[in-house]
DSSP file (Angstrom, degrees, kcal/mol; ACC not computed):
  #  RESIDUE AA STRUCTURE BP1 BP2  ACC     N-H-->O    O-->H-N    N-H-->O    O-->H-N    TCO  KAPPA ALPHA  PHI   PSI    X-CA   Y-CA   Z-CA
    1    1 A M              0   0    0      0, 0.0    38,-0.0     0, 0.0    34,-0.0   0.000 360.0 360.0 360.0 117.9    0.0    0.0    0.0
    2    2 A A        -     0   0    0     53,-0.1    54,-2.6     1,-0.1     2,-0.2  -0.249 360.0-108.8 -70.0 158.7    1.6    3.3   -1.1
    3    3 A Y  E     -A   55   0A   0     52,-0.2     2,-0.3    53,-0.1    52,-0.2  -0.564  29.5-161.8 -85.4 154.2    1.8    6.3    1.1
    4    4 A K  E     -A   54   0A   0     50,-2.7    50,-2.3    -2,-0.2     2,-0.5  -0.988  16.0-128.8-135.8 144.2   -0.3    9.4    0.4
    5    5 A I  E     -A   53   0A   0     -2,-0.3    28,-0.1    48,-0.2    47,-0.1  -0.835  26.1-144.9 -98.4 126.7    0.2   12.9    1.7
    6    6 A S    >   -     0   0    0     46,-1.9     3,-1.6    -2,-0.5    25,-0.1  -0.167  32.5 -93.4 -82.3 177.1   -2.9   14.5    3.3
    7    7 A D  T 3  S+     0   0    0      1,-0.3    -1,-0.1    23,-0.1    45,-0.1   0.557 114.0  81.7 -67.7  -7.9   -4.0   18.2    3.2
    8    8 A A  T 3   +     0   0    0     44,-0.2    -1,-0.3    43,-0.1    44,-0.1   0.630  65.0 124.1 -71.3 -11.7   -2.2   18.6    6.5
    9    9 A C    <   -     0   0    0     -3,-1.6    -4,-0.0     1,-0.1    39,-0.0  -0.210  44.7-168.7 -53.9 132.2    1.0   19.1    4.4
   10   10 A I        -     0   0    0     20,-0.0    -1,-0.1     0, 0.0    20,-0.1   0.233  40.6-118.0-107.2  11.2    2.8   22.4    5.1
   11   11 A S        +     0   0    0      1,-0.1    -2,-0.1    20,-0.1    19,-0.1   0.845  65.4 143.3  57.7  40.7    5.2   22.0    2.1
   12   12 A C        -     0   0    0      1,-0.0    -1,-0.1    19,-0.0    18,-0.0   0.744  55.1-134.8 -81.3 -23.1    8.4   21.9    4.2
   13   13 A G     >  +     0   0    0     12,-0.1     4,-1.7     3,-0.0     5,-0.2   0.442  67.0 125.0  86.7  -0.7   10.0   19.4    1.9
   14   14 A A  H  > S+     0   0    0      1,-0.2     4,-1.0     2,-0.2    34,-0.1   0.884  73.6  51.5 -59.5 -39.4   11.3   17.1    4.6
   15   15 A C  H >> S+     0   0    0      1,-0.2     4,-0.9     2,-0.2     3,-0.6   0.913 106.8  52.1 -65.9 -43.7    9.6   14.1    3.2
   16   16 A A  H >4 S+     0   0    0      1,-0.2     3,-0.6     2,-0.2    -1,-0.2   0.879 106.6  53.9 -62.2 -38.3   11.1   14.6   -0.3
   17   17 A A  H 3< S+     0   0    0     -4,-1.7    -1,-0.2     1,-0.2    -2,-0.2   0.785 111.5  45.8 -67.0 -26.9   14.6   14.8    1.0
   18   18 A E  H << S+     0   0    0     -4,-1.0    -1,-0.2    -3,-0.6    -2,-0.2   0.558  82.3 110.7 -93.7 -10.0   14.2   11.4    2.8
   19   19 A C    X<  -     0   0    0     -4,-0.9     3,-0.9    -3,-0.6     5,-0.1  -0.538  53.5-158.3 -73.2 118.8   12.6    9.4    0.0
   20   20 A P  T 3  S+     0   0    0      0, 0.0    -1,-0.2     0, 0.0    -4,-0.0   0.676  92.8  40.5 -72.7 -15.5   15.1    6.8   -1.2
   21   21 A V  T 3  S-     0   0    0      0, 0.0    -2,-0.1     0, 0.0    17,-0.0   0.286 104.6-125.3-114.1   9.3   13.4    6.5   -4.6
   22   22 A S    <   +     0   0    0     -3,-0.9    -6,-0.1    -6,-0.2    16,-0.1   0.862  62.5 140.1  51.9  45.1   12.6   10.2   -5.2
   23   23 A C        +     0   0    0     14,-0.1    11,-2.7    -7,-0.1     2,-0.5   0.354  44.3  88.7 -98.2   6.7    8.9    9.6   -5.7
   24   24 A I  E     +B   33   0B   0      9,-0.2     2,-0.3    -8,-0.2     9,-0.2  -0.904  53.0 167.8-108.1 129.4    7.8   12.7   -3.8
   25   25 A S  E     -B   32   0B   0      7,-2.4     7,-2.9    -2,-0.5     2,-0.5  -0.920  42.4 -92.3-136.5 162.1    7.5   16.0   -5.6
   26   26 A E  E     -B   31   0B   0     -2,-0.3     5,-0.2     5,-0.2     2,-0.1  -0.625  49.5-179.6 -76.7 122.1    6.1   19.5   -4.9
   27   27 A G        -     0   0    0      3,-2.2     2,-1.4    -2,-0.5     4,-0.1  -0.056  47.7 -46.5-101.5-154.4    2.6   19.6   -6.2
   28   28 A D  S    S-     0   0    0      1,-0.2    -1,-0.1    -2,-0.1     3,-0.1  -0.649 123.2 -25.7 -83.2  89.1    0.0   22.4   -6.2
   29   29 A G  S    S+     0   0    0     -2,-1.4     2,-0.3     1,-0.1    -1,-0.2   0.263 136.5  37.0  91.1 -11.8    0.2   23.7   -2.7
   30   30 A Q  S    S-     0   0    0    -20,-0.1    -3,-2.2   -19,-0.1     2,-0.1  -0.976  90.1 -87.5-159.7 167.0    1.5   20.5   -1.1
   31   31 A Y  E     -B   26   0B   0     -2,-0.3     2,-0.3    -5,-0.2    -5,-0.2  -0.482  38.9-158.0 -80.3 153.2    3.8   17.6   -1.8
   32   32 A V  E     -B   25   0B   0     -7,-2.9    -7,-2.4    -2,-0.1     2,-0.5  -0.943   9.2-136.8-132.3 153.5    2.6   14.5   -3.6
   33   33 A I  E     -B   24   0B   0     -2,-0.3     2,-1.0    -9,-0.2    -9,-0.2  -0.931  17.0-131.1-112.2 130.9    3.7   10.9   -3.8
   34   34 A D    >>  -     0   0    0    -11,-2.7     4,-1.5    -2,-0.5     3,-1.4  -0.718  19.8-159.3 -78.0 104.2    3.8    8.9   -7.0
   35   35 A A  T 34 S+     0   0    0     -2,-1.0    -1,-0.2     1,-0.3   -32,-0.1   0.768  86.5  60.2 -60.4 -28.4    2.1    5.7   -5.8
   36   36 A D  T 34 S+     0   0    0      1,-0.2    -1,-0.3    -3,-0.1    -2,-0.0   0.772 113.3  36.5 -71.3 -25.3    3.5    3.7   -8.7
   37   37 A Q  T <4 S+     0   0    0     -3,-1.4    -2,-0.2   -14,-0.1    -1,-0.2   0.639  88.8 112.8 -99.7 -18.6    7.1    4.4   -7.5
   38   38 A C     <  -     0   0    0     -4,-1.5   -36,-0.0     1,-0.1    -5,-0.0  -0.331  46.5-166.1 -61.8 130.5    6.5    4.4   -3.7
   39   39 A I        -     0   0    0     -2,-0.1    -1,-0.1   -37,-0.0    -4,-0.0   0.261  38.4-120.9-102.0  10.5    8.3    1.4   -2.0
   40   40 A E        +     0   0    0      1,-0.1    -2,-0.1   -37,-0.1    15,-0.0   0.826  63.5 144.1  59.4  37.7    6.3    1.9    1.2
   41   41 A C        -     0   0    0      1,-0.0    -1,-0.1   -38,-0.0    -3,-0.0   0.774  53.3-136.2 -78.9 -26.7    9.4    2.4    3.4
   42   42 A G     >  +     0   0    0      3,-0.0     4,-2.0    12,-0.0     5,-0.2   0.464  64.6 127.7  85.9   1.1    7.8    5.0    5.7
   43   43 A N  H  > S+     0   0    0      1,-0.2     4,-1.2     2,-0.2     5,-0.2   0.886  72.7  53.9 -57.5 -38.7   10.7    7.4    5.7
   44   44 A C  H  > S+     0   0    0      1,-0.2     4,-1.1     2,-0.2     3,-0.4   0.918 109.4  46.7 -62.9 -44.2    8.4   10.2    4.7
   45   45 A A  H  4 S+     0   0    0      1,-0.2    -1,-0.2     2,-0.2    -2,-0.2   0.848 107.7  57.9 -67.0 -34.0    6.1    9.6    7.6
   46   46 A N  H  < S+     0   0    0     -4,-2.0    -1,-0.2     1,-0.2    -2,-0.2   0.787 114.1  35.9 -68.3 -28.0    8.9    9.3   10.0
   47   47 A V  H  < S+     0   0    0     -4,-1.2    -1,-0.2    -3,-0.4    -2,-0.2   0.565  86.7 112.1-103.0 -10.1   10.3   12.8    9.3
   48   48 A C    ><  -     0   0    0     -4,-1.1     3,-0.8    -5,-0.2   -39,-0.0  -0.489  54.5-154.1 -71.2 125.1    7.1   14.8    8.7
   49   49 A P  T 3  S+     0   0    0      0, 0.0    -1,-0.2     0, 0.0    -4,-0.0   0.663  95.4  37.5 -72.3 -15.0    6.5   17.4   11.4
   50   50 A V  T 3  S-     0   0    0      0, 0.0    -2,-0.1     0, 0.0   -42,-0.0   0.230 106.6-118.5-120.4  12.6    2.7   17.3   10.9
   51   51 A D    <   +     0   0    0     -3,-0.8   -43,-0.1    -6,-0.2   -42,-0.1   0.851  61.0 148.5  54.9  39.5    2.1   13.6   10.1
   52   52 A A        +     0   0    0     -8,-0.1   -46,-1.9   -44,-0.1     2,-0.3   0.900  46.9  74.1 -74.2 -41.1    0.8   14.3    6.6
   53   53 A P  E     +A    5   0A   0      0, 0.0     2,-0.3     0, 0.0   -48,-0.2  -0.552  60.4 160.8 -75.9 137.1    2.1   11.1    4.9
   54   54 A A  E     -A    4   0A   0    -50,-2.3   -50,-2.7    -2,-0.3     2,-0.1  -0.989  45.0 -93.9-150.0 153.0    0.1    7.9    5.7
   55   55 A A  E      A    3   0A   0     -2,-0.3   -52,-0.2   -52,-0.2   -53,-0.1  -0.452 360.0 360.0 -66.6 137.6   -0.3    4.5    4.2
   56   56 A E              0   0    0    -54,-2.6    -1,-0.2    -2,-0.1   -53,-0.1   0.486 360.0 360.0 -72.9 360.0   -3.4    4.3    2.0
């Protein structure tokens, strides 16, 4: 199950910097995860200050 970033995202970029497969990019007002590339490692959720990434 891939991770998804909720509307709680504050666009700090911490998640993108920690993604080992670079599947997180800046979207329209918040970061987004490419579900096809996500390896479900959880690194993004571990570093997010507002708990925006979560498993779908």
